[in-house]
C-alpha positions as CSV (number, residue, x, y, z in Angstrom):
1,M,0.0,0.0,0.0
2,R,1.3,3.4,-0.9
3,V,0.8,5.6,2.1
4,C,1.0,9.3,2.4
5,C,-0.2,10.6,5.7
6,V,-1.1,14.2,6.1
7,L,-3.5,16.1,8.4
8,I,-6.1,18.2,6.7
9,F,-9.0,20.3,7.9
10,L,-12.3,19.8,6.3
11,L,-14.2,22.9,5.5
12,P,-17.9,22.8,6.4
13,L,-19.6,20.4,4.0
14,L,-23.1,20.6,2.7
15,C,-24.4,19.5,6.1
16,G,-21.6,20.4,8.5
17,S,-20.9,23.5,10.4
18,V,-17.6,22.6,12.2
19,L,-14.0,22.0,11.3
20,L,-12.9,18.3,11.6
21,A,-9.4,17.2,11.7
22,Q,-9.0,14.0,9.7
23,A,-6.0,11.8,8.9
24,T,-5.9,11.1,5.2
25,R,-4.1,8.3,3.4
26,F,-3.8,7.3,-0.2
27,V,-4.9,3.7,-0.5
28,D,-4.0,1.7,-3.6
29,A,-7.2,0.5,-5.2
30,K,-8.7,-0.4,-8.6
31,P,-12.3,-1.1,-9.8
32,K,-11.4,-4.6,-11.0
33,V,-8.5,-7.0,-10.8
34,S,-7.3,-6.4,-14.4
35,D,-7.0,-2.6,-13.9
36,A,-3.9,-0.7,-12.7
37,W,-3.4,0.3,-9.1
38,K,-4.1,4.0,-8.3
39,G,-3.8,5.8,-5.0
40,R,-7.3,6.9,-3.7
41,E,-7.6,9.6,-1.1
42,T,-9.1,8.0,2.0
43,R,-10.1,9.7,5.2
44,L,-9.8,8.0,8.5
45,L,-11.6,8.5,11.8
46,D,-9.8,10.9,14.1
47,E,-10.3,9.5,17.5
48,A,-9.1,12.6,19.4
49,G,-11.8,13.4,21.9
50,L,-14.1,10.6,20.7
51,L,-14.5,7.9,23.3
52,P,-16.5,4.8,22.4
53,T,-20.1,4.9,23.4
54,R,-20.6,2.9,26.6
55,P,-23.1,0.0,26.5
56,D,-25.1,1.6,29.3
57,E,-25.6,4.6,27.1
58,L,-27.5,2.5,24.5
59,T,-30.9,0.9,24.4
60,R,-31.0,-2.9,24.0
61,F,-31.5,-2.3,20.2
62,G,-28.3,-0.2,19.9
63,G,-29.8,3.3,19.8
64,L,-28.5,6.2,21.8
65,K,-30.6,7.0,25.0
66,A,-29.4,10.6,25.2
67,G,-31.7,12.8,23.2
68,A,-34.1,9.8,22.7
69,S,-37.4,10.4,20.9
70,K,-40.8,9.0,21.9
71,P,-40.8,5.2,22.0
72,S,-43.3,3.5,19.7
73,G,-42.4,-0.2,20.2
74,F,-41.2,-0.4,16.6
75,F,-38.5,1.1,14.4
76,R,-39.5,4.3,12.6
77,I,-38.0,7.3,10.7
78,E,-37.8,10.8,12.1
79,K,-36.0,14.0,11.1
80,I,-34.6,15.8,14.1
81,G,-33.2,19.3,13.3
82,D,-31.5,18.8,9.9
83,R,-30.5,15.1,10.4
84,W,-32.5,12.0,9.6
85,W,-32.6,9.2,12.0
86,M,-34.0,5.7,12.5
87,I,-35.7,5.6,15.9
88,D,-35.5,2.3,17.7
89,P,-38.5,0.7,19.5
90,E,-37.3,2.3,22.8
91,G,-36.9,5.7,21.3
92,G,-33.1,5.5,20.9
93,L,-31.3,7.4,18.1
94,F,-30.4,4.5,15.9
95,V,-27.9,4.4,13.0
96,F,-28.3,1.2,11.1
97,A,-24.7,0.0,10.9
98,G,-25.4,-3.5,9.7
99,M,-24.1,-6.6,8.0
100,A,-25.9,-8.1,5.0
101,S,-26.2,-11.8,4.2
102,V,-25.9,-13.1,7.8
103,K,-26.6,-16.8,7.3
104,A,-25.0,-20.2,7.3
105,E,-23.8,-22.1,4.3
106,R,-26.6,-23.9,2.3
107,G,-27.3,-27.4,3.4
108,L,-26.2,-27.1,7.0
109,E,-28.6,-28.8,9.5
110,Q,-30.8,-26.3,11.5
111,A,-29.0,-26.7,14.8
112,K,-25.6,-26.1,13.3
113,A,-27.0,-23.2,11.2
114,Q,-28.5,-21.6,14.3
115,S,-25.2,-22.0,16.2
116,F,-23.4,-20.3,13.3
117,V,-25.8,-17.4,13.3
118,D,-25.7,-17.0,17.1
119,G,-21.9,-16.8,16.9
120,S,-22.0,-14.4,14.0
121,L,-24.4,-12.1,15.9
122,Q,-21.9,-12.1,18.9
123,L,-19.0,-11.2,16.5
124,L,-21.0,-8.3,15.0
125,R,-22.0,-7.0,18.5
126,E,-18.4,-7.0,19.6
127,H,-17.5,-4.9,16.6
128,G,-20.2,-2.3,17.0
129,F,-22.7,-3.5,14.4
130,V,-26.3,-3.2,15.4
131,G,-28.3,-5.3,12.9
132,C,-28.5,-7.5,9.8
133,G,-29.4,-6.4,6.3
134,G,-30.7,-8.0,3.2
135,F,-30.5,-11.7,2.4
136,S,-29.9,-12.7,6.0
137,D,-31.5,-15.7,7.8
138,H,-34.1,-13.6,9.5
139,A,-35.8,-16.6,11.1
140,A,-32.5,-17.7,12.8
141,I,-31.8,-14.1,13.9
142,A,-35.2,-13.9,15.5
143,R,-34.8,-17.2,17.2
144,A,-31.4,-16.3,18.7
145,A,-31.0,-16.0,22.5
146,R,-29.7,-12.5,21.8
147,P,-31.4,-11.3,18.6
148,M,-30.3,-8.2,16.7
149,A,-32.3,-5.8,14.5
150,Y,-33.0,-7.4,11.2
151,T,-34.7,-7.0,7.8
152,V,-36.7,-9.3,5.5
153,T,-36.2,-9.5,1.7
154,L,-39.3,-10.7,-0.1
155,G,-38.6,-10.6,-3.9
156,L,-42.2,-9.8,-4.8
157,M,-41.6,-8.8,-8.4
158,A,-38.9,-11.4,-8.9
159,R,-41.3,-14.2,-7.9
160,F,-44.1,-12.8,-10.0
161,G,-41.9,-12.4,-13.1
162,G,-40.7,-16.0,-12.5
163,K,-44.2,-17.3,-12.4
164,L,-44.8,-15.7,-15.8
165,G,-41.6,-17.0,-17.3
166,L,-40.2,-13.5,-17.7
167,T,-37.1,-13.6,-15.6
168,H,-33.5,-14.9,-15.9
169,Q,-30.4,-14.8,-13.7
170,E,-28.0,-11.9,-14.2
171,S,-24.9,-11.0,-12.3
172,G,-26.1,-9.8,-8.9
173,H,-29.8,-9.7,-9.6
174,M,-32.7,-11.0,-11.6
175,G,-33.1,-10.0,-15.2
176,Y,-36.5,-9.4,-16.8
177,A,-37.8,-9.7,-20.4
178,D,-37.2,-6.4,-22.3
179,D,-35.4,-5.2,-19.1
180,V,-38.7,-3.9,-17.8
181,I,-40.6,-5.2,-14.8
182,P,-44.0,-6.8,-15.8
183,I,-45.9,-4.5,-13.5
184,F,-48.9,-4.1,-15.9
185,E,-49.5,-7.9,-16.2
186,P,-52.7,-8.9,-14.3
187,G,-52.4,-10.5,-10.9
188,F,-49.4,-8.6,-9.3
189,A,-51.5,-7.1,-6.5
190,Q,-53.0,-10.5,-5.5
191,H,-49.6,-12.1,-5.7
192,C,-48.1,-9.5,-3.3
193,E,-51.0,-9.9,-0.9
194,Q,-50.6,-13.7,-0.8
195,I,-46.8,-13.6,-0.3
196,C,-47.0,-11.0,2.4
197,R,-49.7,-12.9,4.3
198,E,-47.6,-16.1,4.1
199,Q,-44.3,-14.7,5.0
200,L,-44.9,-11.7,7.2
201,A,-48.0,-12.4,9.3
202,G,-46.0,-14.0,12.1
203,L,-43.7,-11.0,12.4
204,A,-46.3,-8.3,13.0
205,N,-45.4,-7.9,16.7
206,D,-41.7,-8.4,16.5
207,P,-39.9,-5.2,17.6
208,W,-36.5,-6.5,16.3
209,L,-37.8,-6.4,12.7
210,V,-36.7,-3.1,11.3
211,G,-38.6,-3.4,8.0
212,V,-39.0,-5.1,4.6
213,F,-37.2,-4.9,1.3
214,S,-39.8,-5.6,-1.4
215,D,-37.2,-6.6,-4.1
216,N,-33.6,-6.3,-5.1
217,E,-32.0,-4.3,-8.0
218,L,-35.0,-4.1,-10.3
219,P,-34.2,-2.8,-13.9
220,I,-34.4,0.9,-14.5
221,K,-34.3,1.7,-18.2
222,R,-34.8,5.3,-19.4
223,D,-36.4,3.9,-22.7
224,S,-38.9,1.6,-20.9
225,L,-41.7,3.2,-22.9
226,A,-40.1,2.4,-26.2
227,R,-39.2,-1.1,-25.1
228,L,-42.8,-2.0,-24.1
229,L,-44.2,-0.6,-27.4
230,K,-42.1,-3.3,-29.1
231,S,-43.2,-6.1,-26.6
232,R,-46.3,-8.1,-26.2
233,G,-49.0,-8.5,-23.5
234,A,-50.4,-6.0,-21.0
235,G,-47.2,-3.9,-20.9
236,R,-47.5,-3.1,-24.6
237,A,-51.2,-2.2,-24.3
238,R,-50.5,0.1,-21.3
239,A,-47.6,1.8,-23.3
240,E,-49.8,2.3,-26.3
241,A,-52.6,3.8,-24.2
242,F,-50.0,6.2,-22.6
243,V,-48.7,7.4,-25.9
244,K,-52.3,7.9,-27.2
245,E,-53.1,10.0,-24.1
246,R,-49.8,11.9,-23.7
247,G,-48.5,12.3,-27.3
248,P,-45.2,11.5,-29.1
249,I,-42.2,9.9,-27.3
250,H,-39.4,12.2,-26.2
251,D,-37.2,12.3,-23.1
252,E,-39.9,13.8,-20.8
253,R,-42.5,11.2,-21.9
254,E,-40.0,8.5,-21.1
255,R,-39.4,10.0,-17.6
256,E,-43.1,10.2,-17.1
257,F,-43.7,6.6,-18.1
258,L,-40.8,5.3,-15.9
259,H,-42.4,7.2,-13.0
260,L,-45.7,5.5,-13.8
261,I,-44.0,2.0,-13.8
262,Y,-42.4,2.5,-10.4
263,E,-45.3,4.5,-8.8
264,E,-47.5,1.5,-9.6
265,Y,-44.9,-1.0,-8.3
266,F,-44.2,0.8,-5.0
267,R,-47.9,1.5,-4.4
268,I,-49.0,-2.1,-4.8
269,S,-46.0,-3.7,-3.0
270,T,-46.1,-1.2,-0.1
271,Q,-49.8,-1.5,0.4
272,A,-49.5,-5.3,0.6
273,I,-46.7,-5.1,3.1
274,R,-48.5,-2.5,5.3
275,A,-51.7,-4.6,5.3
276,V,-49.8,-7.2,7.3
277,L,-47.1,-5.1,9.0
278,P,-48.7,-1.7,9.7
279,H,-46.0,-0.7,12.2
280,H,-42.8,-1.7,10.4
281,L,-40.7,0.2,7.9
282,C,-41.2,-0.2,4.1
283,L,-37.7,0.0,2.6
284,G,-38.7,-0.6,-1.0
285,S,-36.7,-2.4,-3.6
286,R,-33.0,-2.0,-3.1
287,F,-31.8,0.3,-6.0
288,H,-28.5,-0.1,-7.8
289,G,-26.4,1.8,-10.3
290,P,-29.0,2.8,-13.0
291,A,-31.1,4.4,-10.2
292,K,-28.5,6.9,-9.1
293,S,-29.6,9.6,-11.7
294,A,-33.3,8.5,-12.2
295,S,-35.2,11.2,-10.5
296,S,-38.6,9.9,-11.5
297,V,-37.9,6.6,-9.8
298,W,-36.7,8.2,-6.5
299,K,-39.9,10.4,-6.6
300,A,-42.1,7.3,-7.0
301,A,-40.3,5.5,-4.1
302,G,-40.5,8.5,-1.9
303,A,-44.3,8.6,-2.1
304,W,-44.6,5.1,-0.6
305,C,-41.4,4.1,1.2
306,D,-40.1,5.2,4.6
307,A,-36.5,5.2,3.5
308,I,-34.9,4.6,0.1
309,S,-32.5,1.7,-0.2
310,M,-29.4,1.9,-2.4
311,N,-26.7,-0.6,-3.2
312,H,-23.7,1.7,-3.7
313,Y,-20.7,0.6,-5.8
314,D,-20.0,3.5,-8.2
315,H,-17.6,5.7,-6.2
316,W,-14.7,5.3,-3.7
317,N,-16.4,8.1,-1.7
318,P,-20.1,8.9,-1.2
319,Q,-20.9,11.9,-3.5
320,Q,-22.4,14.5,-1.2
321,Q,-24.2,16.3,-4.1
322,Q,-25.7,13.0,-5.2
323,L,-26.9,12.2,-1.7
324,Q,-28.6,15.5,-1.4
325,Q,-30.1,15.1,-4.8
326,W,-31.7,11.8,-3.8
327,L,-33.2,13.5,-0.7
328,Q,-34.5,16.3,-2.8
329,W,-36.1,13.9,-5.4
330,S,-37.7,11.5,-2.8
331,G,-38.2,13.6,0.3
332,K,-36.9,10.6,2.3
333,P,-33.6,9.6,3.7
334,C,-31.5,6.8,2.1
335,L,-30.2,3.5,3.5
336,I,-27.1,2.2,1.8
337,T,-27.9,-1.5,1.7
338,E,-24.7,-2.9,0.0
339,F,-21.0,-1.7,-0.3
340,Y,-17.7,-3.5,0.1
341,V,-14.1,-3.8,-1.1
342,K,-12.1,-6.9,-1.8
343,G,-8.5,-7.6,-0.5
344,M,-5.9,-9.3,-2.6
345,D,-4.2,-10.7,0.5
346,S,-7.2,-13.1,1.0
347,G,-6.0,-15.6,-1.5
348,M,-9.2,-15.3,-3.5
349,A,-9.3,-14.4,-7.2
350,N,-11.6,-11.4,-6.7
351,T,-12.9,-11.4,-10.3
352,S,-16.6,-11.4,-9.4
353,G,-18.7,-8.7,-7.9
354,A,-18.9,-4.9,-8.2
355,G,-16.7,-3.8,-5.3
356,W,-13.3,-2.2,-5.5
357,V,-10.1,-4.2,-5.1
358,V,-7.4,-3.2,-2.5
359,R,-4.2,-4.8,-1.4
360,T,-4.8,-5.8,2.2
361,Q,-7.5,-6.3,4.9
362,A,-6.2,-3.2,6.6
363,D,-6.9,-1.3,3.4
364,R,-10.5,-2.7,3.5
365,G,-10.9,-1.2,7.0
366,L,-9.6,2.2,5.8
367,F,-12.2,2.1,3.0
368,Y,-15.0,1.3,5.5
369,Q,-14.1,4.3,7.7
370,N,-13.8,6.6,4.7
371,F,-17.1,5.6,3.2
372,A,-19.1,5.6,6.5
373,L,-17.7,9.0,7.4
374,G,-19.0,10.4,4.2
375,L,-22.5,9.0,4.8
376,L,-22.7,10.5,8.2
377,E,-21.7,13.9,6.9
378,S,-24.7,13.9,4.5
379,K,-27.2,13.8,7.4
380,S,-29.6,12.2,4.9
381,C,-28.4,8.6,5.4
382,V,-29.8,6.5,8.3
383,G,-27.4,3.6,8.0
384,W,-25.3,1.3,5.9
385,H,-24.9,-2.5,5.4
386,W,-21.6,-4.1,4.5
387,F,-21.9,-6.9,1.9
388,K,-21.4,-9.4,3.4
389,L,-20.7,-11.6,6.4
390,S,-18.8,-14.5,4.7
391,D,-16.5,-14.7,1.7
392,N,-17.9,-16.2,-1.5
393,N,-17.6,-19.9,-1.8
394,P,-16.0,-20.8,-5.2
395,A,-17.3,-24.3,-4.9
396,D,-20.9,-23.1,-4.7
397,R,-21.9,-23.2,-8.4
398,S,-25.5,-22.3,-7.5
399,A,-24.5,-18.8,-6.5
400,D,-25.2,-16.0,-9.0
401,P,-22.3,-14.9,-11.1
402,S,-21.5,-11.9,-8.9
403,N,-20.9,-14.1,-5.8
404,R,-18.4,-16.7,-7.1
405,D,-14.8,-16.0,-6.0
406,S,-14.4,-12.8,-4.0
407,N,-13.3,-11.6,-0.7
408,K,-16.4,-9.8,0.4
409,G,-16.8,-11.1,3.9
410,V,-15.6,-10.0,7.3
411,I,-14.9,-13.8,7.9
412,N,-13.3,-16.3,5.6
413,L,-14.9,-19.7,4.6
414,R,-13.4,-21.3,7.7
415,G,-15.2,-18.8,9.9
416,E,-12.0,-17.0,10.8
417,P,-12.3,-13.2,11.2
418,Y,-10.3,-10.7,9.1
419,T,-8.9,-9.0,12.2
420,A,-7.5,-5.9,10.6
421,L,-10.7,-5.1,8.8
422,L,-12.9,-5.7,11.9
423,Q,-10.7,-3.6,14.1
424,A,-11.2,-0.6,11.9
425,M,-14.9,-1.3,11.7
426,R,-15.2,-1.5,15.5
427,Q,-13.1,1.7,16.0
428,F,-15.6,3.6,13.8
429,N,-18.9,1.8,14.8
430,Q,-18.3,2.4,18.5
431,R,-17.9,6.1,17.9
432,I,-20.8,6.8,15.6
433,H,-22.8,8.8,18.0
434,P,-20.0,11.0,19.4
435,L,-18.9,11.6,15.8
436,I,-22.4,12.7,14.8
437,Q,-22.3,15.1,17.8
438,R,-19.1,16.5,16.6
439,L,-20.4,16.9,13.0
440,D,-23.6,18.5,14.1
441,H,-22.3,20.9,16.7
């Protein structure tokens, strides 16, 4: 790792009003293994004056007691001053520093799988994490002697499209015919209602459940209107009716139709979830790259979701202007539901997946601090989920192409922790609340 340590003073950012001293390093990184190394400016947590938050200062869910809001018995979203928060069931100020894909390997018997999850939750608690994100074994987390905050991923559109024979596996997510979700095909509302009743009814009173992801990385194509006009079925009929009503196709018409698609999707899916879980958060479908500049889709999500979920891989640093743009478009805070970097010292090939590549586990920890710091500075982000708990298993050929051979985990395939990475994570996670106080005052 090429290192150049300096001390810089950050001028007030979009949301900051104080000067913060930060140590900065240049970390060798590259978007993929075949690229050349390049030093990336990486800010680190400055511990000066920032003591770890004591356990007695936190609720049992991990929210800060000081300055607590009104308890409701469930997680909710609240804006306090100019910062957005999750509020935990006891009213604590909660930043959802979480871990995605907390689950045992496929095929493990239930007792051993439960033991693995129990041990993983303890490891996460020891390193300042407060919950579990998408694709986790939420049933095992809920059964644990010491549960953590968790989420549920439903895959409502993915299942519906699959029933219609309109889906196929792509790298990291499900693909759809014509790259457009079949939202106008009949039966989606009834499908959502049935899945939600079957999978969510038993969770209605669980305070550890933060909320629900309706889907993952749905396609967002700016020319969805033109695509459906060339397709068949109910989608084409709806597109033709739209053109007849609104007039010729141009950029604004395409934006309006994309908004129509996702307004329909979020309305139907959210209503089905809330019919069963009226007190939990609706976190929508986790957006990915194409969504970052799709204002009409953020607007549609903001009308129905409590927070907007985004899998973030495009930049080494969170882009403050972009984060504020998302808030402006949606009127809701964001939750970063995937991000990671891969270390070349892990012995893994690291050819699959979207995350950056760095030289060492220590560098991965520096990236974590840098990225999380930028999210806190925005004041519009209520948390983040590292992807994921365990490294990819190259022997698992059933995994989708993005999860084949990469060092994404905080533990390896033998269950051994990446100590340097986890130490940097713990250093940051245990100081989230005093760091926010420094940022905001």
